[in-house]
N, C-alpha and C positions, 0 to 999 in steps of 0.2 A: 504590473503586480500579477505573480501567477495566481492558479487554485489549488486546491489538493481535495484528495479523494479519501474516505474514510470508510474502512469495510474490516469487519473480524471475522471473515470466514463465515462459514457454513454450521461449524460446529460448536462454536462458543459464544456466549452470551455476556453482555455486560449485567453487573448487578445495578439494581436501581441507582444506588448512591453514586456509583462509578459513571453512569449513563447520564446522570445531572450534571456531574462535574467536567466531564466532556462536553456536554451541552453549553454549559457556561464558558467553558474553555474554547469552544468554536465561535462563541459570540464576541468573547474578548478579543481573540486574534484578529478580528476586522478583517480576515482573508476569505475570499471566495470558497466555497466547499460543495462537494456532493457527499453526502451520508447515506449508506446503507444499514438500515436498522432492521435487524432480524429478532424475532423472539422465539423461544423453545416452541417445539411442535406441540400442539395441543392447547397452547396458552391463548387465552381470549384476551388480548391486550389492544387497547386503543391507542394508536400513535400519540394522538393529541394527550392522551392522559399519561403515556408514559415519558413526555419530555417536560420540561420546567414550564410552568405558566406563563403564556406570552412568548414563548422561544420563536415560534413560526413569524409573530410579528417583528421582533427584534432582529431577525437574519433576512427578512423578507428582500428580494433584489440581490443577495449575495449567498444565500445558502438554500441548497435542495435536499430534501429529505426523501429518500426513497424506502419503502416499506419492503423486506424480503429479498429482492434480487436486482442486480443492475448489471450490465454487460463489461466487467472489471478489465478485461483485456484492452476494450476499446476505450474506456475511460482513461486507462494509464498511458495507452498510445497517444492520446490527444496532446498537441504541442503546448496547449496552456494549463496541464496538470504539473504542477512544481512539487509535490509532495504527496505522499501516501501515507496516511495514518493506519497501522496495520498491526495485527496481533502477532505478526512475525512467524508465522506457518510457512512451511519450506517453499510451497508453491508461491505464496504471496511475495516472498521475497525475491524469489528467481524472476517472477513478473515484474517487479519493481526494478531490478536490475536490467532485465532486458529491454525495458522501455527508458532507462535511464532517469528514473524518478527516485528521488531520495526518501528514504524510510524514515517515518516519524513512529518509533516503536512502542507499543503499548503491550507487551507480553502478559499471557494470562496463564498457561499451564504447560505441563510437560517440557519439550523441548525450546518453547517460545522464549523463555528467558536467555538461553543459550544463545539463541539465533538473534535476540536482539543485542546481546553483547558482541556477537560476530558483525553483526552491522557496523555497531560503533568501531570494532578494530579496523573494520576494512575502510572505515571513513565514508560510508555511503548513506549514513543515517544517524540519528540521534535518538536516545532513549527518552521518554518521560518519565521520570524515576517518581515512584510512589512515596507517600509519606511512611513514617514507623509502622503504620497501621496497615500498610498495603492498600491504601486508597488513593485514587487520583486526586489532584488538587488543580481547580480550574486555572490558576494564575501559572501553574507549571505547564500544564496543557498548552495554554496560550502562548507562553513565552518561547518554548521549544517548536511549536509551529511556526511561528512569526520568524525565528531565528533560521530554521531549515528552508522555509520557502520565501522568504522576503528579505532579510537583512543580509547586509554585506559579510556580516560573519559567518552565514552558512555557504558562501561561494565555494570554498574549497570541498565542501559536502556535495554541493551541487555539479562540480568539475569532476571530481571522483567519481561518481556514479555514471555521468556523462561519457568519460573516458572508458569505464569498466562496460559500458553498454555497447559503445563501438568495438572493444576488443572481444565480446561474446558474439556479436555479428559476423564480425570478420570470420572466428572461430567456426560459426555455423555455415557460413559459405564455403569456406574450405573443406568442413566434413561433406557438405552435400556434393562438392566438385568430386571429392574423393570416391563417394558411393557411386556417382554417375561415372567415372572412369572405370571403375571395377565392374559396375554392369555392363558397360560398352566393351569391356575387355572380354567378359564372360559370353556375351552375345556373338563376338567375332570370333571366339574359339571355337564356337559350336559345341560347347560341354552341354551334357544331358540331353543331347538330341535337338538342341536349340540352334539353328543357325539364321542370320538375317543380313 
């Protein structure tokens, strides 16, 4: 069974109720995770107090909570990461696609809801739909995580994002090759006084 990574970028913060529902959803999912928790600058909040009572004991051995920052690209690039719970900022989506990691979308503001729909339309992830009041529900969080990361029903999503990742990497390699060829040609022609 794979693990998943949870991060909402550096500019957006979960409301207390959503943080609690997410925590309970992570617990219910029974899947290993790394969760980066951030608080708004200047707010003095203790991590232990921000999360539900007993949360750390309940997820001990399968959940790691990191406050502030974690090396997102290194984590997403690890072979055991099978999902990325994200706010769907552009950079996060691109990094998820690059590493072939399915997105579990939890958008918050601005372009993020549109990006979450795009993730679903592309078949590279699934959105955690909020209730009619705009709140996260722990059961829905756990269900979507489990489906995307573990269940057989999530295999088409996992395959689509792996294929997309391979295509992106091939395109990157082709672009680099083209730049190198142009650079060699430029140097060979001795333009701008350069000759090698």
